[in-house]
ZAGU-937872 format. One record per residue: x, y, z of N, C-alpha, C in turn; residue in one letter; residue number from 1. Coordinates in Angstrom, 2 decimals. Layout:
REM ZAGU-937872
[voza [X Y Z] [X Y Z] [X Y Z] "a" NUM];
...
END
This chain:
REM ZAGU-937872
[voza [0.83 -1.16 0.06] [0.02 0.14 0.09] [0.96 1.36 0.00] "m" 1];
[voza [0.53 2.30 -0.83] [1.27 3.43 -0.78] [1.47 4.18 0.65] "p" 2];
[voza [2.43 4.90 0.88] [2.48 5.66 1.99] [1.15 6.71 2.22] "k" 3];
[voza [0.63 6.72 3.38] [-0.68 7.50 3.57] [-0.22 9.09 3.66] "l" 4];
[voza [1.01 9.51 3.74] [1.19 10.84 3.84] [1.89 11.21 2.85] "i" 5];
[voza [1.69 12.43 2.22] [2.29 12.99 0.97] [2.91 14.49 1.24] "v" 6];
[voza [4.08 14.44 1.37] [4.73 15.84 1.88] [4.95 16.74 0.62] "k" 7];
[voza [4.86 17.93 0.89] [4.74 18.84 -0.53] [6.17 18.96 -0.99] "p" 8];
[voza [6.27 19.17 -2.34] [7.42 19.08 -3.15] [7.84 20.57 -3.35] "e" 9];
[voza [8.50 21.17 -2.44] [8.94 22.46 -2.55] [7.83 23.53 -2.15] "g" 10];
[voza [8.16 24.75 -2.55] [7.12 25.97 -2.13] [6.65 26.58 -3.34] "t" 11];
[voza [6.77 26.49 -4.45] [6.43 27.11 -5.65] [6.02 26.06 -6.78] "h" 12];
[voza [5.13 26.43 -7.56] [4.63 25.51 -8.77] [3.74 24.49 -8.21] "g" 13];
[voza [3.67 23.26 -8.72] [2.68 22.20 -8.17] [3.53 21.54 -7.11] "r" 14];
[voza [3.15 21.70 -6.01] [3.83 21.41 -4.76] [3.08 20.19 -4.21] "v" 15];
[voza [1.99 19.59 -4.57] [1.35 18.48 -4.24] [0.68 17.62 -5.40] "s" 16];
[voza [0.84 16.32 -5.59] [0.16 15.74 -6.76] [-0.08 14.42 -6.13] "h" 17];
[voza [-1.52 13.92 -6.23] [-2.01 12.74 -6.06] [-2.80 12.43 -7.16] "v" 18];
[voza [-2.64 11.03 -7.73] [-3.33 10.83 -8.63] [-4.08 9.29 -8.14] "t" 19];
[voza [-5.00 8.94 -8.88] [-5.56 7.47 -8.39] [-4.44 6.47 -8.64] "p" 20];
[voza [-3.53 6.52 -9.53] [-2.42 5.58 -9.69] [-1.39 5.71 -8.43] "e" 21];
[voza [-1.04 6.88 -8.00] [-0.18 6.99 -7.05] [-0.53 6.83 -5.70] "s" 22];
[voza [-1.86 6.95 -5.46] [-2.52 6.55 -4.25] [-2.92 5.02 -4.21] "a" 23];
[voza [-2.89 4.41 -5.31] [-3.48 3.10 -5.33] [-4.88 2.73 -5.12] "g" 24];
[voza [-5.52 3.76 -5.77] [-7.12 3.52 -5.69] [-7.98 3.96 -7.08] "w" 25];
[voza [-9.20 4.30 -7.01] [-9.93 4.39 -8.18] [-10.29 5.84 -8.52] "t" 26];
[voza [-10.59 6.66 -7.56] [-11.48 7.75 -8.05] [-10.81 9.09 -7.80] "y" 27];
[voza [-10.15 9.44 -6.48] [-9.86 10.72 -6.10] [-8.31 11.11 -6.78] "v" 28];
[voza [-8.39 12.08 -7.29] [-7.17 13.08 -7.54] [-7.09 14.30 -6.91] "g" 29];
[voza [-5.83 14.76 -6.41] [-5.79 16.02 -5.73] [-4.20 16.81 -6.17] "f" 30];
[voza [-4.29 18.03 -6.54] [-3.07 18.76 -6.67] [-3.25 20.09 -6.06] "d" 31];
[voza [-2.00 20.66 -5.55] [-1.92 22.11 -4.95] [-0.86 22.73 -5.86] "v" 32];
[voza [-1.23 23.89 -6.20] [-0.27 24.78 -6.99] [-0.10 26.19 -6.27] "h" 33];
[voza [1.22 26.46 -5.96] [1.48 27.78 -5.44] [1.95 28.71 -6.48] "r" 34];
[voza [1.53 29.81 -6.81] [1.58 30.55 -7.81] [1.99 32.04 -7.58] "m" 35];
[voza [2.86 32.62 -8.26] [3.07 34.02 -8.21] [2.27 34.75 -9.20] "k" 36];
[voza [2.09 36.10 -9.02] [1.30 37.16 -9.61] [1.78 37.02 -11.12] "p" 37];
[voza [0.70 36.55 -12.17] [0.86 36.56 -13.65] [1.15 35.12 -13.98] "g" 38];
[voza [1.47 34.03 -13.07] [1.54 32.95 -13.50] [0.33 32.18 -13.76] "e" 39];
[voza [0.25 31.06 -14.69] [-0.94 30.58 -15.20] [-0.83 29.13 -15.00] "i" 40];
[voza [-1.89 28.49 -14.61] [-2.10 27.12 -14.58] [-3.21 26.79 -15.35] "v" 41];
[voza [-3.27 25.84 -16.27] [-4.30 25.33 -17.26] [-4.42 24.08 -17.48] "a" 42];
[voza [-5.68 23.36 -17.86] [-5.36 21.96 -17.95] [-6.79 21.58 -18.89] "a" 43];
[voza [-6.84 20.37 -19.36] [-8.00 19.71 -19.95] [-8.54 18.73 -18.86] "e" 44];
[voza [-9.78 18.64 -18.76] [-10.36 17.75 -17.72] [-10.51 16.35 -18.19] "t" 45];
[voza [-10.52 16.12 -19.59] [-10.59 14.88 -20.01] [-11.91 14.01 -19.53] "g" 46];
[voza [-11.74 12.81 -19.04] [-12.83 11.95 -18.56] [-13.31 12.39 -16.98] "s" 47];
[voza [-12.51 13.24 -16.52] [-12.59 13.68 -15.14] [-13.24 15.05 -14.86] "r" 48];
[voza [-13.94 15.18 -13.58] [-14.46 16.53 -13.35] [-13.54 17.10 -12.37] "e" 49];
[voza [-13.64 18.47 -12.27] [-12.62 19.15 -11.28] [-13.31 20.28 -10.47] "v" 50];
[voza [-12.99 20.32 -9.20] [-13.42 21.51 -8.33] [-12.04 22.21 -8.10] "c" 51];
[voza [-11.81 23.53 -8.41] [-10.80 24.09 -8.22] [-11.09 24.90 -6.89] "l" 52];
[voza [-10.43 24.96 -5.90] [-10.52 25.72 -4.63] [-9.30 26.77 -4.45] "v" 53];
[voza [-9.89 28.07 -4.14] [-8.82 28.98 -3.83] [-8.57 29.05 -2.38] "w" 54];
[voza [-7.41 28.44 -2.14] [-7.06 28.18 -0.65] [-6.57 29.53 -0.16] "i" 55];
[voza [-5.89 30.28 -0.93] [-5.45 31.75 -0.52] [-5.04 32.61 -1.92] "s" 56];
[voza [-5.53 33.81 -1.80] [-5.22 34.66 -2.82] [-6.23 34.83 -3.85] "g" 57];
[voza [-5.70 35.42 -4.91] [-6.80 35.89 -5.90] [-6.33 35.38 -7.29] "k" 58];
[voza [-7.31 35.00 -8.12] [-6.82 34.50 -9.64] [-8.00 34.61 -10.50] "g" 59];
[voza [-7.68 35.21 -11.86] [-8.48 35.23 -12.83] [-8.92 33.76 -13.54] "k" 60];
[voza [-10.17 33.32 -13.64] [-10.54 32.09 -13.87] [-11.42 31.99 -15.38] "a" 61];
[voza [-11.03 31.13 -16.19] [-11.93 30.65 -17.25] [-12.22 29.18 -17.18] "t" 62];
[voza [-13.44 28.74 -17.79] [-13.76 27.31 -17.66] [-14.75 27.13 -18.76] "a" 63];
[voza [-14.67 26.03 -19.58] [-15.40 25.67 -20.57] [-15.73 26.86 -21.49] "s" 64];
[voza [-14.81 27.89 -21.78] [-14.95 28.92 -22.60] [-15.58 29.97 -21.94] "g" 65];
[voza [-15.85 29.89 -20.78] [-16.74 30.98 -20.07] [-15.58 31.87 -19.19] "e" 66];
[voza [-15.73 33.13 -19.04] [-14.82 34.06 -18.43] [-15.52 34.15 -16.92] "d" 67];
[voza [-15.03 33.58 -15.86] [-15.46 33.84 -14.44] [-14.99 35.10 -13.81] "f" 68];
[voza [-14.02 35.82 -14.41] [-13.51 36.94 -13.73] [-12.26 36.53 -12.70] "g" 69];
[voza [-12.30 37.65 -11.73] [-11.35 37.26 -10.56] [-11.98 36.66 -9.49] "i" 70];
[voza [-11.54 35.42 -9.03] [-12.20 34.75 -7.80] [-11.19 34.88 -6.81] "l" 71];
[voza [-11.39 34.57 -5.66] [-10.59 34.52 -4.33] [-10.78 35.85 -3.71] "g" 72];
[voza [-10.78 35.84 -2.25] [-10.78 37.13 -1.49] [-9.99 37.01 -0.33] "e" 73];
[voza [-9.91 35.68 0.41] [-9.07 35.47 1.50] [-7.72 35.44 1.21] "r" 74];
[voza [-6.94 35.74 2.13] [-5.43 35.63 1.89] [-4.86 34.52 2.78] "m" 75];
[voza [-5.82 33.80 3.50] [-5.37 32.77 4.33] [-6.51 31.76 4.42] "s" 76];
[voza [-6.21 30.47 4.43] [-7.50 29.48 4.54] [-8.22 29.71 5.96] "p" 77];
[voza [-7.62 30.25 6.75] [-8.24 30.40 8.14] [-9.09 31.66 8.13] "f" 78];
[voza [-9.15 32.44 6.90] [-9.91 33.62 7.07] [-11.32 33.63 6.23] "d" 79];
[voza [-12.22 32.65 6.81] [-13.49 32.70 6.20] [-13.58 31.67 4.92] "g" 80];
[voza [-14.76 31.60 4.35] [-15.13 30.55 3.29] [-14.27 30.88 2.08] "a" 81];
[voza [-14.10 29.80 1.33] [-13.48 29.91 0.01] [-14.16 30.25 -1.12] "p" 82];
[voza [-13.62 30.75 -2.22] [-14.11 30.66 -3.62] [-13.66 29.24 -4.35] "h" 83];
[voza [-14.58 28.86 -5.03] [-14.18 27.57 -5.93] [-15.11 27.60 -6.99] "a" 84];
[voza [-14.50 26.82 -7.95] [-14.99 26.67 -9.31] [-15.23 25.41 -9.99] "l" 85];
[voza [-16.40 24.88 -10.15] [-16.65 23.44 -10.80] [-16.36 23.41 -12.33] "y" 86];
[voza [-15.56 22.51 -12.70] [-15.51 22.37 -14.10] [-15.83 20.84 -14.40] "v" 87];
[voza [-16.65 20.67 -15.47] [-17.09 19.31 -15.76] [-16.09 18.53 -16.66] "p" 88];
[voza [-16.31 17.29 -16.86] [-15.53 16.52 -17.79] [-15.55 17.18 -19.37] "a" 89];
[voza [-14.67 16.67 -20.24] [-14.46 16.93 -21.48] [-14.58 18.47 -21.59] "d" 90];
[voza [-14.00 19.21 -20.70] [-13.85 20.55 -20.80] [-12.34 21.03 -20.43] "s" 91];
[voza [-12.29 22.44 -20.12] [-10.73 22.82 -20.03] [-10.82 24.16 -18.86] "n" 92];
[voza [-9.89 24.50 -18.24] [-9.80 25.48 -17.43] [-8.69 26.23 -17.38] "w" 93];
[voza [-8.57 27.34 -16.86] [-7.18 28.01 -16.70] [-7.39 29.23 -15.54] "s" 94];
[voza [-6.34 29.25 -14.84] [-6.36 30.41 -13.83] [-5.08 31.04 -13.87] "v" 95];
[voza [-5.02 32.49 -13.87] [-3.92 33.32 -13.89] [-3.92 33.94 -12.54] "t" 96];
[voza [-2.86 33.83 -11.78] [-2.69 34.55 -10.36] [-2.64 36.05 -10.54] "a" 97];
[voza [-3.49 36.73 -9.73] [-3.48 38.12 -9.60] [-2.52 38.65 -8.40] "e" 98];
[voza [-2.62 37.80 -7.49] [-1.77 37.83 -6.14] [-1.00 36.63 -5.95] "t" 99];
[voza [-0.09 36.45 -5.04] [0.28 35.08 -4.54] [-0.90 34.19 -4.48] "d" 100];
[voza [-0.92 32.97 -4.94] [-2.16 32.30 -4.95] [-1.86 30.78 -4.86] "l" 101];
[voza [-2.59 30.29 -3.87] [-2.66 28.80 -3.46] [-3.84 28.24 -4.13] "e" 102];
[voza [-3.71 27.30 -5.06] [-4.91 26.82 -5.60] [-4.92 25.37 -5.71] "l" 103];
[voza [-5.91 24.67 -5.18] [-6.17 23.15 -5.19] [-6.90 22.73 -6.21] "a" 104];
[voza [-6.62 21.66 -6.75] [-7.35 21.01 -7.81] [-7.67 19.61 -7.45] "v" 105];
[voza [-9.26 19.60 -7.11] [-9.82 18.38 -6.81] [-10.31 17.53 -7.96] "c" 106];
[voza [-10.22 16.15 -8.12] [-10.77 15.51 -9.34] [-11.25 14.37 -9.11] "s" 107];
[voza [-12.26 13.97 -9.81] [-12.96 12.60 -9.77] [-13.46 12.19 -11.11] "a" 108];
[voza [-13.84 10.96 -11.42] [-14.55 10.60 -12.53] [-15.69 11.54 -12.85] "p" 109];
[voza [-15.92 12.13 -14.17] [-17.00 12.81 -14.47] [-18.10 12.11 -15.21] "g" 110];
[voza [-19.09 12.95 -15.63] [-20.18 12.38 -16.29] [-21.54 13.20 -16.21] "g" 111];
[voza [-22.55 12.85 -16.98] [-23.74 13.71 -16.72] [-23.59 14.89 -17.63] "g" 112];
[voza [-24.49 15.82 -17.27] [-24.77 17.04 -18.25] [-24.28 18.33 -17.25] "e" 113];
[voza [-23.38 18.22 -16.58] [-23.01 19.42 -15.50] [-22.40 20.50 -16.33] "y" 114];
[voza [-22.44 21.75 -15.88] [-21.84 22.95 -16.40] [-20.91 23.46 -15.54] "k" 115];
[voza [-20.09 24.21 -16.19] [-18.94 24.96 -15.12] [-19.79 25.94 -14.25] "a" 116];
[voza [-19.57 26.07 -13.09] [-20.16 26.93 -12.05] [-19.11 27.34 -11.09] "k" 117];
[voza [-19.35 28.86 -10.72] [-18.48 29.21 -9.65] [-19.27 28.98 -8.41] "a" 118];
[voza [-18.42 28.60 -7.42] [-19.18 28.28 -6.11] [-18.63 29.54 -4.91] "v" 119];
[voza [-19.32 30.66 -4.98] [-18.76 31.77 -4.11] [-18.98 31.50 -2.75] "p" 120];
[voza [-18.34 32.13 -1.87] [-18.54 31.96 -0.25] [-19.86 32.25 0.03] "p" 121];
[voza [-20.51 31.60 0.84] [-21.98 31.61 1.39] [-22.95 30.94 0.60] "g" 122];
[voza [-22.35 30.19 -0.35] [-23.21 29.21 -1.25] [-23.90 28.43 -0.28] "t" 123];
[voza [-23.27 27.86 0.71] [-23.74 26.90 1.64] [-23.26 27.42 3.04] "h" 124];
[voza [-24.29 27.25 4.06] [-23.97 27.90 5.34] [-23.03 27.26 6.03] "p" 125];
[voza [-22.20 28.01 6.89] [-21.12 27.56 7.67] [-21.94 26.73 8.83] "k" 126];
[voza [-21.38 25.58 9.19] [-21.74 24.70 10.19] [-20.75 24.57 11.40] "l" 127];
[voza [-21.16 24.38 12.54] [-20.45 24.10 13.69] [-20.90 22.54 13.96] "t" 128];
[voza [-19.87 21.65 14.01] [-20.16 20.33 14.59] [-19.43 20.27 15.84] "r" 129];
[voza [-19.85 19.09 16.77] [-19.38 18.70 18.04] [-19.55 19.62 19.27] "g" 130];
[voza [-19.04 19.18 20.36] [-19.09 19.93 21.40] [-17.90 19.91 22.28] "k" 131];
[voza [-17.67 20.81 23.08] [-16.31 20.85 23.98] [-15.15 20.89 23.04] "g" 132];
[voza [-14.25 19.91 23.42] [-12.92 20.01 22.72] [-13.07 19.23 21.42] "s" 133];
[voza [-14.33 18.97 21.01] [-14.47 18.21 19.76] [-15.33 19.35 18.67] "n" 134];
[voza [-15.39 20.52 19.03] [-15.84 21.47 18.14] [-14.97 21.71 16.92] "v" 135];
[voza [-15.77 21.78 15.72] [-15.06 22.13 14.48] [-15.92 22.88 13.53] "r" 136];
[voza [-15.44 23.82 12.64] [-16.40 24.53 11.89] [-16.28 24.26 10.41] "h" 137];
[voza [-17.33 24.24 9.59] [-17.25 23.34 8.39] [-17.91 24.47 7.34] "v" 138];
[voza [-17.01 24.36 6.20] [-17.70 25.04 5.03] [-17.74 24.14 3.91] "h" 139];
[voza [-18.66 23.71 3.57] [-19.26 22.96 2.70] [-18.88 23.66 1.29] "n" 140];
[voza [-18.34 22.85 0.32] [-18.05 23.44 -1.12] [-19.04 22.76 -2.03] "i" 141];
[voza [-18.80 21.57 -2.15] [-19.61 20.58 -2.95] [-20.31 19.58 -2.10] "m" 142];
[voza [-21.42 19.69 -1.38] [-21.87 18.54 -0.68] [-22.86 17.68 -1.31] "p" 143];
[voza [-23.33 16.73 -0.80] [-23.97 15.67 -1.72] [-25.42 16.21 -1.95] "e" 144];
[voza [-25.87 17.33 -1.12] [-27.29 17.59 -1.44] [-27.38 18.65 -2.46] "d" 145];
[voza [-26.34 19.14 -3.03] [-26.41 20.37 -4.15] [-26.48 19.78 -5.48] "d" 146];
[voza [-26.53 18.39 -5.68] [-26.55 18.11 -7.03] [-25.73 18.71 -8.00] "n" 147];
[voza [-24.59 18.96 -7.74] [-23.66 19.94 -8.61] [-22.67 19.35 -9.29] "a" 148];
[voza [-22.59 17.93 -9.09] [-21.35 17.22 -9.66] [-21.76 15.57 -9.93] "a" 149];
[voza [-21.11 15.08 -10.67] [-21.16 13.56 -10.88] [-20.57 12.77 -9.61] "h" 150];
[voza [-19.49 13.03 -9.40] [-18.72 12.18 -8.23] [-18.02 13.04 -7.18] "s" 151];
[voza [-17.71 14.18 -7.23] [-17.00 15.00 -6.43] [-17.85 15.47 -5.01] "l" 152];
[voza [-17.28 15.20 -3.90] [-17.68 15.91 -2.67] [-16.55 16.55 -1.95] "l" 153];
[voza [-16.67 17.82 -1.81] [-15.49 18.76 -1.17] [-15.99 19.77 -0.24] "v" 154];
[voza [-15.07 19.61 0.97] [-15.47 20.47 2.09] [-14.09 20.81 2.86] "v" 155];
[voza [-14.22 22.09 3.37] [-13.27 22.50 4.35] [-13.66 22.50 5.77] "e" 156];
[voza [-12.66 22.23 6.63] [-12.78 22.15 8.06] [-11.83 22.92 8.84] "v" 157];
[voza [-12.31 23.79 9.64] [-11.41 24.35 10.71] [-11.65 23.73 12.19] "i" 158];
[voza [-10.45 23.22 12.59] [-10.44 22.50 14.02] [-9.54 23.52 14.89] "t" 159];
[voza [-10.22 24.23 15.77] [-9.48 25.02 16.79] [-8.63 24.17 17.58] "p" 160];
[voza [-7.44 25.00 18.11] [-6.37 24.51 18.66] [-6.83 23.45 19.89] "n" 161];
[voza [-6.01 22.40 19.83] [-6.28 21.52 21.04] [-7.49 20.54 20.89] "g" 162];
[voza [-8.41 20.89 19.72] [-9.55 19.98 19.56] [-9.18 18.81 18.80] "n" 163];
[voza [-10.11 17.95 18.66] [-10.29 16.82 17.78] [-11.09 16.97 16.56] "t" 164];
[voza [-10.99 16.28 15.59] [-11.87 16.34 14.50] [-12.07 15.07 13.48] "s" 165];
[voza [-12.99 14.85 12.76] [-13.23 13.69 12.27] [-13.54 12.76 13.24] "s" 166];
[voza [-14.20 13.15 14.48] [-14.37 12.24 15.43] [-15.54 12.48 16.08] "y" 167];
[voza [-16.29 11.71 16.78] [-15.86 10.14 17.04] [-15.40 9.47 15.66] "p" 168];
[voza [-14.70 8.56 15.66] [-14.05 7.92 14.58] [-15.12 7.34 13.85] "s" 169];
[voza [-15.11 7.41 12.47] [-16.22 7.02 11.36] [-15.39 6.54 10.06] "h" 170];
[voza [-16.20 5.81 9.50] [-15.46 5.31 8.19] [-16.50 5.15 7.19] "k" 171];
[voza [-16.06 5.05 5.87] [-16.78 4.96 4.70] [-16.27 4.39 3.58] "h" 172];
[voza [-16.18 3.01 3.97] [-15.31 2.24 3.08] [-15.99 1.03 2.46] "d" 173];
[voza [-17.27 0.83 2.55] [-18.23 -0.34 2.05] [-19.32 0.37 1.27] "r" 174];
[voza [-19.40 -0.30 0.01] [-20.51 0.04 -0.99] [-21.81 -0.69 -0.37] "d" 175];
[voza [-22.41 -0.27 0.66] [-23.58 -1.01 1.38] [-24.72 0.08 1.62] "d" 176];
[voza [-24.99 0.90 0.81] [-26.14 1.67 0.99] [-27.42 1.06 1.23] "l" 177];
[voza [-28.23 1.59 2.12] [-28.20 2.89 2.73] [-27.49 2.93 4.13] "p" 178];
[voza [-26.61 1.70 4.36] [-26.13 1.76 5.57] [-24.54 2.55 5.59] "n" 179];
[voza [-23.90 2.37 4.24] [-22.67 2.92 4.19] [-22.25 3.10 2.87] "e" 180];
[voza [-21.60 4.32 2.52] [-20.97 4.38 1.35] [-19.43 4.25 1.26] "s" 181];
[voza [-19.04 3.82 -0.08] [-17.64 3.68 -0.37] [-17.11 5.16 -0.81] "l" 182];
[voza [-16.19 5.64 0.01] [-15.63 6.83 -0.49] [-14.08 7.08 -0.25] "l" 183];
[voza [-13.27 6.98 -1.08] [-11.99 7.45 -1.07] [-11.93 8.96 -0.56] "e" 184];
[voza [-10.76 9.16 0.24] [-10.75 10.58 0.72] [-9.14 11.13 0.91] "e" 185];
[voza [-8.93 12.30 0.49] [-7.72 13.01 0.80] [-8.11 14.12 1.82] "t" 186];
[voza [-6.94 14.31 2.72] [-7.10 15.53 3.59] [-5.92 16.49 3.23] "y" 187];
[voza [-5.95 17.81 2.86] [-5.02 18.68 2.80] [-4.85 19.57 3.82] "y" 188];
[voza [-3.89 19.44 4.65] [-3.60 19.99 5.96] [-2.89 21.33 5.90] "h" 189];
[voza [-3.29 22.27 6.81] [-2.68 23.67 6.88] [-2.81 23.89 8.44] "r" 190];
[voza [-1.76 24.49 8.93] [-1.61 24.99 10.38] [-1.36 26.53 10.57] "l" 191];
[voza [-1.95 26.94 11.65] [-1.92 28.40 11.93] [-1.74 28.60 13.32] "n" 192];
[voza [-0.37 29.01 13.69] [0.82 29.44 12.75] [1.21 28.10 12.08] "p" 193];
[voza [2.09 28.39 11.03] [2.43 27.27 10.11] [3.47 26.25 10.71] "p" 194];
[voza [4.24 26.65 11.75] [5.25 25.69 12.37] [4.55 24.65 13.16] "q" 195];
[voza [3.20 24.63 13.56] [2.55 23.75 14.28] [2.49 22.26 13.59] "g" 196];
[voza [1.85 21.43 14.32] [1.55 20.02 13.76] [0.45 19.68 14.31] "f" 197];
[voza [-0.11 18.46 13.53] [-1.46 17.77 14.28] [-1.22 16.35 14.13] "a" 198];
[voza [-2.07 15.56 14.39] [-2.13 14.09 14.25] [-3.18 13.44 13.68] "f" 199];
[voza [-3.08 12.48 12.83] [-4.11 11.88 12.21] [-3.89 10.16 12.20] "q" 200];
[voza [-4.75 9.55 12.57] [-4.68 8.17 12.67] [-5.81 7.52 11.63] "r" 201];
[voza [-5.25 6.57 10.89] [-6.05 5.82 9.94] [-6.13 4.41 10.30] "v" 202];
[voza [-7.11 3.77 10.47] [-7.15 2.28 11.06] [-8.41 1.65 10.63] "y" 203];
[voza [-8.36 0.32 10.54] [-9.44 -0.40 10.39] [-9.88 -1.22 11.71] "t" 204];
[voza [-11.10 -1.80 11.80] [-11.57 -2.58 12.96] [-10.46 -3.76 13.19] "d" 205];
[voza [-10.09 -4.46 12.31] [-9.13 -5.61 12.40] [-7.55 -5.19 12.70] "d" 206];
[voza [-7.32 -3.81 12.43] [-6.06 -3.13 12.66] [-5.05 -3.77 11.50] "r" 207];
[voza [-5.69 -4.29 10.43] [-4.82 -4.61 9.17] [-4.08 -3.33 8.72] "s" 208];
[voza [-4.76 -2.15 8.94] [-4.32 -1.08 8.56] [-4.47 -0.19 9.87] "l" 209];
[voza [-3.21 0.42 10.28] [-3.35 1.09 11.62] [-1.93 2.02 11.51] "d" 210];
[voza [-1.99 3.20 11.04] [-1.10 4.27 10.83] [-1.30 5.66 11.47] "e" 211];
[voza [-0.52 6.05 12.44] [-0.72 7.28 13.02] [0.52 8.06 12.65] "a" 212];
[voza [0.09 9.40 12.08] [0.98 10.24 11.38] [0.93 11.63 12.09] "m" 213];
[voza [2.21 12.06 12.06] [2.24 13.80 12.66] [2.10 14.58 11.34] "a" 214];
[voza [1.12 15.19 11.26] [1.03 16.16 9.93] [1.39 17.56 10.26] "v" 215];
[voza [2.05 18.08 9.29] [2.39 19.44 9.29] [1.99 20.25 8.06] "e" 216];
[voza [2.16 21.58 8.07] [1.52 22.43 7.14] [1.88 22.15 5.71] "d" 217];
[voza [0.83 21.79 4.96] [1.16 21.47 3.57] [0.96 20.05 3.32] "g" 218];
[voza [0.89 19.05 4.12] [0.97 17.76 4.14] [-0.46 17.31 3.57] "d" 219];
[voza [-0.51 16.30 2.67] [-1.73 15.48 2.30] [-1.77 14.24 2.79] "v" 220];
[voza [-2.87 13.84 3.42] [-2.99 12.42 3.94] [-4.06 11.60 3.13] "t" 221];
[voza [-3.85 10.47 2.77] [-4.87 9.59 2.01] [-5.51 8.49 3.12] "l" 222];
[voza [-6.86 8.42 2.83] [-7.73 7.43 3.70] [-8.30 6.51 2.59] "v" 223];
[voza [-7.53 5.52 2.25] [-8.18 4.66 1.22] [-9.40 3.54 1.90] "p" 224];
[voza [-9.26 3.55 3.40] [-10.16 2.93 4.09] [-10.18 3.11 5.54] "k" 225];
[voza [-11.10 2.60 6.16] [-10.87 2.78 7.81] [-11.31 4.05 8.26] "g" 226];
[voza [-11.01 4.15 9.62] [-11.36 5.28 10.47] [-10.30 6.36 10.26] "y" 227];
[voza [-10.51 7.64 10.54] [-9.52 8.62 10.34] [-9.58 9.95 11.13] "h" 228];
[voza [-9.57 9.95 12.51] [-9.76 10.94 13.28] [-8.56 11.84 13.03] "p" 229];
[voza [-8.61 12.99 13.49] [-7.46 14.20 13.60] [-7.36 14.72 14.94] "c" 230];
[voza [-6.48 15.11 15.40] [-6.26 16.09 16.62] [-5.36 17.04 16.60] "a" 231];
[voza [-5.50 18.31 16.86] [-4.39 19.43 16.74] [-4.06 19.81 18.06] "t" 232];
[voza [-2.76 20.39 18.12] [-2.22 20.56 19.48] [-2.60 21.93 20.01] "i" 233];
[voza [-2.25 22.18 21.35] [-2.74 23.54 21.93] [-1.70 24.56 21.08] "h" 234];
[voza [-2.53 25.81 20.79] [-1.81 26.95 20.19] [-1.83 26.90 18.64] "g" 235];
[voza [-2.22 25.75 17.87] [-2.36 25.63 16.52] [-3.48 25.25 15.94] "y" 236];
[voza [-4.16 26.20 15.23] [-5.49 25.68 14.59] [-5.32 24.85 13.40] "d" 237];
[voza [-6.03 23.93 13.03] [-5.98 23.08 11.91] [-7.02 23.26 10.73] "l" 238];
[voza [-6.43 23.47 9.71] [-7.33 23.46 8.41] [-7.14 22.34 7.66] "y" 239];
[voza [-8.37 21.66 7.13] [-8.04 20.72 6.28] [-9.14 20.81 5.00] "y" 240];
[voza [-8.72 20.32 3.88] [-9.64 20.29 2.90] [-9.75 18.90 2.48] "l" 241];
[voza [-11.00 18.62 2.55] [-11.40 16.94 2.14] [-11.85 17.11 0.75] "n" 242];
[voza [-11.38 15.94 0.16] [-12.03 15.66 -1.24] [-12.37 14.27 -1.07] "v" 243];
[voza [-13.66 13.81 -1.48] [-14.21 12.41 -1.49] [-14.89 12.08 -2.78] "m" 244];
[voza [-14.55 10.70 -3.30] [-15.40 10.30 -4.40] [-15.49 8.80 -4.21] "a" 245];
[voza [-16.47 8.24 -4.75] [-16.61 6.59 -4.96] [-17.82 6.36 -5.99] "g" 246];
[voza [-18.09 5.17 -5.97] [-18.96 4.72 -6.97] [-20.46 5.44 -6.97] "p" 247];
[voza [-20.79 5.99 -5.80] [-22.11 6.86 -5.78] [-21.66 8.02 -4.97] "k" 248];
[voza [-22.26 9.03 -5.38] [-22.05 10.56 -4.68] [-22.93 10.70 -3.48] "r" 249];
[voza [-22.57 9.75 -2.56] [-23.18 9.83 -1.26] [-22.47 9.74 -0.08] "v" 250];
[voza [-22.53 10.42 0.81] [-21.63 10.40 2.26] [-22.49 9.76 3.32] "w" 251];
[voza [-22.33 8.55 3.57] [-23.07 7.71 4.55] [-21.99 7.09 5.41] "k" 252];
[voza [-21.59 7.28 6.43] [-20.63 6.83 7.32] [-20.96 5.84 8.29] "f" 253];
[voza [-20.02 5.15 8.92] [-20.30 4.29 10.07] [-19.58 4.51 11.03] "h" 254];
[voza [-20.12 4.73 12.36] [-19.41 5.07 13.50] [-18.75 3.98 14.21] "n" 255];
[voza [-17.39 4.12 14.72] [-16.81 3.04 15.55] [-17.64 2.81 16.59] "a" 256];
[voza [-18.10 1.73 16.90] [-18.89 1.42 18.02] [-18.44 1.72 19.29] "k" 257];
[voza [-17.25 1.49 19.66] [-16.68 1.73 20.94] [-16.69 3.22 21.39] "e" 258];
[voza [-16.77 4.13 20.09] [-16.62 5.55 20.50] [-18.10 6.12 20.44] "h" 259];
[voza [-19.12 5.37 19.98] [-20.41 6.04 19.57] [-21.08 6.63 20.94] "e" 260];
[voza [-20.73 6.28 22.14] [-21.41 7.02 23.50] [-21.01 8.37 23.46] "w" 261];
[voza [-19.90 8.74 22.75] [-19.59 10.37 22.72] [-20.54 11.10 22.06] "l" 262];
[voza [-21.56 10.44 21.21] [-22.56 11.22 20.55] [-23.74 11.52 21.27] "l" 263];
[voza [-23.81 10.83 22.34] [-24.98 10.91 23.26] [-25.14 12.49 24.02] "g" 264];
END
């Protein structure tokens, strides 16, 4: 099995690159580009659909022959909801950086009659989940109830310092609806301040997979199966961008039975 943590490759250009082939799975792809003003990133989508997420900075975007103008307003992923842009399969897109720009490219198999569409901040309400030291704040970008894509599910989460997240432990690795859906998942982690770190554990009930990782600013973690809770340390807030995809665009998870009492 491939390593479950992907470290950034430098600080400029395409710094993160995950493909279904490199991850050893079927659906999810994920890239991060760090750009200087005037630099351009462009691509054809082919058989895949794409969600571009402005992690920080501003950039002029086109997709499917349409000019979407300058997108992006926050200068840090910790400063409010993001701008995003959906691009369907058999199309193309281009982003020209107006400022220093960190751009995420989330991808999965495409299909259907979907059109290119901007997803501005406030498209979906901000949610707060959990209680006590398990509180985290959620910005949905492409949730399952928006009927906006063929495969992609995309969400951002801010976990305040010292808190846990993606917890109580849950998994979504069986194609067994309505009980559970099969979804591969990536986490793109950022820390504030950036010298901090957090922890993530990926494990199965039988512990045939059981990996605990210290994650640092800019790391990508892979969740091919199993439970995948996170915890950040005192003094450092944790941001992560989740990309999920599988055979059906449904997020139906199964809680670890030994921790379900925490939901009461």
